[in-house]
C-alpha atoms as a printed R data frame, in Angstrom:
    type eleno elety resid chain resno       x       y      z
1   ATOM     1    CA   MET     A     1 128.072  98.847 90.185
2   ATOM     2    CA   ASP     A     2 127.790  99.304 86.845
3   ATOM     3    CA   LEU     A     3 125.742  96.329 86.664
4   ATOM     4    CA   LEU     A     4 123.368  97.526 89.458
5   ATOM     5    CA   TRP     A     5 123.091 100.810 87.497
6   ATOM     6    CA   SER     A     6 122.368  99.334 84.361
7   ATOM     7    CA   GLU     A     7 119.108  96.844 86.189
8   ATOM     8    CA   LEU     A     8 117.855  99.858 88.122
9   ATOM     9    CA   THR     A     9 117.247 102.297 85.563
10  ATOM    10    CA   GLY     A    10 116.354  98.979 82.502
11  ATOM    11    CA   GLY     A    11 113.744 100.561 80.569
12  ATOM    12    CA   ILE     A    12 114.227 103.872 81.014
13  ATOM    13    CA   PRO     A    13 117.092 105.357 79.250
14  ATOM    14    CA   ASP     A    14 116.765 108.902 80.160
15  ATOM    15    CA   GLY     A    15 115.185 111.770 82.331
16  ATOM    16    CA   GLN     A    16 112.841 111.647 79.550
17  ATOM    17    CA   HIS     A    17 111.144 109.011 79.325
18  ATOM    18    CA   LEU     A    18 111.186 108.670 83.256
19  ATOM    19    CA   ALA     A    19 109.126 112.132 83.214
20  ATOM    20    CA   VAL     A    20 106.952 109.867 80.732
21  ATOM    21    CA   ILE     A    21 106.756 107.318 83.072
22  ATOM    22    CA   LEU     A    22 106.114 108.935 86.219
23  ATOM    23    CA   ILE     A    23 103.524 110.757 84.530
24  ATOM    24    CA   ARG     A    24 101.728 108.457 83.240
25  ATOM    25    CA   LEU     A    25 101.551 106.161 86.346
26  ATOM    26    CA   LEU     A    26 100.608 109.247 88.291
27  ATOM    27    CA   ALA     A    27  97.597 109.733 86.120
28  ATOM    28    CA   ALA     A    28  96.682 106.208 86.075
29  ATOM    29    CA   THR     A    29  96.763 106.397 89.713
30  ATOM    30    CA   VAL     A    30  94.692 109.531 89.994
31  ATOM    31    CA   LEU     A    31  91.855 108.753 87.398
32  ATOM    32    CA   GLY     A    32  91.738 105.240 88.960
33  ATOM    33    CA   ALA     A    33  91.379 107.112 92.237
34  ATOM    34    CA   THR     A    34  88.465 109.079 90.737
35  ATOM    35    CA   ILE     A    35  86.385 106.048 90.146
36  ATOM    36    CA   GLY     A    36  87.276 104.453 92.984
37  ATOM    37    CA   TYR     A    37  86.386 107.288 95.081
38  ATOM    38    CA   GLU     A    38  83.011 107.089 93.920
39  ATOM    39    CA   ARG     A    39  82.470 103.456 94.256
40  ATOM    40    CA   GLU     A    40  83.900 103.622 97.703
41  ATOM    41    CA   LYS     A    41  81.357 106.394 98.521
42  ATOM    42    CA   ALA     A    42  78.471 103.926 96.959
43  ATOM    43    CA   GLY     A    43  79.660 101.494 99.302
44  ATOM    44    CA   LYS     A    44  80.577  99.130 96.572
45  ATOM    45    CA   PRO     A    45  83.000  96.222 97.461
46  ATOM    46    CA   ALA     A    46  85.392  97.334 94.932
47  ATOM    47    CA   GLY     A    47  86.474 100.771 95.908
48  ATOM    48    CA   LEU     A    48  89.537 103.329 95.940
49  ATOM    49    CA   ARG     A    49  92.191 100.450 96.604
50  ATOM    50    CA   THR     A    50  90.985  98.425 94.103
51  ATOM    51    CA   HIS     A    51  90.478 100.848 91.035
52  ATOM    52    CA   ILE     A    52  94.121 102.472 91.873
53  ATOM    53    CA   LEU     A    53  95.365  98.988 91.682
54  ATOM    54    CA   VAL     A    54  93.912  98.099 88.326
55  ATOM    55    CA   THR     A    55  94.715 101.491 86.575
56  ATOM    56    CA   ALA     A    56  98.172 101.184 87.697
57  ATOM    57    CA   GLY     A    57  98.824  97.764 86.912
58  ATOM    58    CA   THR     A    58  97.864  97.799 83.693
59  ATOM    59    CA   ALA     A    59  99.408 101.047 82.818
60  ATOM    60    CA   VAL     A    60 102.235  99.383 83.921
61  ATOM    61    CA   PHE     A    61 102.036  96.251 82.187
62  ATOM    62    CA   ILE     A    62 102.023  98.279 78.809
63  ATOM    63    CA   LEU     A    63 104.970 100.654 80.240
64  ATOM    64    CA   GLY     A    64 107.105  97.842 80.949
65  ATOM    65    CA   CYS     A    65 106.292  96.376 77.109
66  ATOM    66    CA   LEU     A    66 106.874  99.571 76.173
67  ATOM    67    CA   GLY     A    67 110.428  99.947 77.973
68  ATOM    68    CA   ALA     A    68 111.611  97.042 76.539
69  ATOM    69    CA   GLY     A    69 111.302  97.651 73.110
70  ATOM    70    CA   ILE     A    70 107.991  96.034 72.137
71  ATOM    71    CA   HIS     A    71 106.242  98.686 70.347
72  ATOM    72    CA   SER     A    72 102.617 100.137 70.627
73  ATOM    73    CA   ASN     A    73 101.930  99.384 66.982
74  ATOM    74    CA   SER     A    74 103.208  95.825 67.301
75  ATOM    75    CA   ASP     A    75 101.475  92.669 67.666
76  ATOM    76    CA   ALA     A    76 102.953  91.637 70.738
77  ATOM    77    CA   ILE     A    77 101.580  95.248 72.977
78  ATOM    78    CA   SER     A    78  98.574  93.532 71.195
79  ATOM    79    CA   ARG     A    79  98.963  90.207 72.467
80  ATOM    80    CA   VAL     A    80  99.569  92.040 76.182
81  ATOM    81    CA   ILE     A    81  96.510  93.651 75.909
82  ATOM    82    CA   GLN     A    82  94.226  90.724 75.012
83  ATOM    83    CA   GLY     A    83  95.951  89.184 78.106
84  ATOM    84    CA   ILE     A    84  95.191  91.858 80.473
85  ATOM    85    CA   ILE     A    85  91.502  91.976 79.039
86  ATOM    86    CA   THR     A    86  91.205  88.163 79.790
87  ATOM    87    CA   GLY     A    87  92.694  88.451 83.019
88  ATOM    88    CA   ILE     A    88  90.539  91.533 84.039
89  ATOM    89    CA   GLY     A    89  87.477  89.772 82.673
90  ATOM    90    CA   PHE     A    90  88.345  86.868 85.315
91  ATOM    91    CA   VAL     A    91  88.415  89.320 88.585
92  ATOM    92    CA   GLY     A    92  85.712  91.024 87.308
93  ATOM    93    CA   ALA     A    93  84.023  87.687 87.245
94  ATOM    94    CA   GLY     A    94  84.921  86.972 90.886
95  ATOM    95    CA   SER     A    95  82.750  89.838 91.808
96  ATOM    96    CA   ILE     A    96  80.188  88.982 90.678
97  ATOM    97    CA   MET     A    97  77.352  87.125 92.964
98  ATOM    98    CA   LYS     A    98  74.002  85.640 92.813
99  ATOM    99    CA   ARG     A    99  71.795  85.315 95.792
100 ATOM   100    CA   GLU     A   100  71.218  82.520 96.493
101 ATOM   101    CA   THR     A   101  67.715  83.862 98.451
102 ATOM   102    CA   GLU     A   102  67.127  86.327 95.757
103 ATOM   103    CA   LYS     A   103  66.463  85.978 92.193
104 ATOM   104    CA   ASN     A   104  69.023  88.744 91.343
105 ATOM   105    CA   ILE     A   105  72.324  89.356 90.587
106 ATOM   106    CA   GLN     A   106  74.903  91.557 92.268
107 ATOM   107    CA   GLY     A   107  78.542  92.626 91.457
108 ATOM   108    CA   ILE     A   108  77.960  93.549 87.393
109 ATOM   109    CA   THR     A   109  78.157  96.970 87.807
110 ATOM   110    CA   THR     A   110  81.622  96.432 90.045
111 ATOM   111    CA   SER     A   111  82.809  93.834 87.055
112 ATOM   112    CA   ALA     A   112  82.086  96.601 84.476
113 ATOM   113    CA   GLY     A   113  83.982  99.115 86.246
114 ATOM   114    CA   ILE     A   114  86.849  97.382 86.783
115 ATOM   115    CA   TRP     A   115  87.077  96.356 83.221
116 ATOM   116    CA   MET     A   116  86.516  99.987 82.199
117 ATOM   117    CA   THR     A   117  89.320 101.118 84.693
118 ATOM   118    CA   ALA     A   118  91.726  98.565 83.044
119 ATOM   119    CA   ALA     A   119  90.867  99.675 79.388
120 ATOM   120    CA   ILE     A   120  91.769 103.411 81.330
121 ATOM   121    CA   GLY     A   121  94.951 102.153 82.417
122 ATOM   122    CA   VAL     A   122  96.167 100.674 79.480
123 ATOM   123    CA   THR     A   123  94.796 103.571 77.502
124 ATOM   124    CA   ILE     A   124  97.287 105.897 79.909
125 ATOM   125    CA   GLY     A   125 100.184 103.206 79.467
126 ATOM   126    CA   LEU     A   126  99.801 103.790 75.993
127 ATOM   127    CA   GLY     A   127 100.168 107.428 76.007
128 ATOM   128    CA   GLY     A   128  96.389 108.425 75.413
129 ATOM   129    CA   LEU     A   129  96.543 110.502 78.675
130 ATOM   130    CA   GLY     A   130  93.528 112.398 77.004
131 ATOM   131    CA   LEU     A   131  91.640 109.980 76.202
132 ATOM   132    CA   ALA     A   132  91.643 108.228 79.336
133 ATOM   133    CA   ILE     A   133  90.256 111.314 80.770
134 ATOM   134    CA   VAL     A   134  87.352 111.756 78.797
135 ATOM   135    CA   ALA     A   135  86.732 107.778 78.899
136 ATOM   136    CA   THR     A   136  87.089 108.909 83.329
137 ATOM   137    CA   ALA     A   137  84.934 111.228 82.998
138 ATOM   138    CA   LEU     A   138  82.103 109.255 80.650
139 ATOM   139    CA   THR     A   139  82.531 106.594 83.787
140 ATOM   140    CA   LEU     A   140  81.540 108.866 86.563
141 ATOM   141    CA   VAL     A   141  78.638 110.348 84.882
142 ATOM   142    CA   VAL     A   142  77.246 106.981 83.918
143 ATOM   143    CA   LEU     A   143  77.833 105.742 87.473
144 ATOM   144    CA   ARG     A   144  75.875 109.044 89.133
145 ATOM   145    CA   VAL     A   145  73.490 109.694 86.415
146 ATOM   146    CA   THR     A   146  72.554 106.025 86.201
147 ATOM   147    CA   HIS     A   147  72.649 105.560 90.063
148 ATOM   148    CA   TRP     A   148  70.346 108.556 90.843
149 ATOM   149    CA   PHE     A   149  68.070 107.417 87.567
150 ATOM   150    CA   GLU     A   150  67.316 104.307 88.935
151 ATOM   151    CA   ARG     A   151  66.522 105.066 92.528
152 ATOM   152    CA   ARG     A   152  63.879 107.741 90.720
153 ATOM   153    CA   THR     A   153  62.574 104.806 88.670
154 ATOM   154    CA   THR     A   154  62.615 102.684 91.849
155 ATOM   155    CA   LYS     A   155  60.656 105.125 93.865
156 ATOM   156    CA   ARG     A   156  58.085 105.663 90.809
157 ATOM   157    CA   LYS     A   157  57.357 102.046 91.115
158 ATOM   158    CA   GLU     A   158  56.802 101.536 94.592
159 ATOM   159    CA   ARG     A   159  54.372 104.129 94.436
160 ATOM   160    CA   SER     A   160  52.491 102.781 91.856
161 ATOM   161    CA   ASP     A   161  52.669  99.383 93.220
162 ATOM   162    CA   VAL     A   162  50.630 100.873 96.159
């Protein structure tokens, strides 16, 4: 029974560490959901669930490393973060499509959004909740303001082409 308890509480030495883990995972879930909800409302393929899983998943990678004794100032955690960035790059690349019949490429913003939510998840995992909140707010501003700006510019261009 002691072995089972030891395995179940591995990386969680006490109640304070458990609280830190819960706060960080909850924060990753909420911030990922915030960006995902915006993407969902915009009708994008990567929405609420995708962004939650990316932020929470990257936070879990970092929390798992920290729980295993890899310190945030070590080369080992840097390699884990590099691996996350590379892996998320492949996920993002999968969301980019070139349309055969059109001369446009779609999905770059989706890819960048996934990459940004991964960065937010890593930041939360490392304990930078304040930075993650600011980054999430900035991401939402960029997605909303640029969308509004793009629509206005397209309407002006269409009126001038007539």
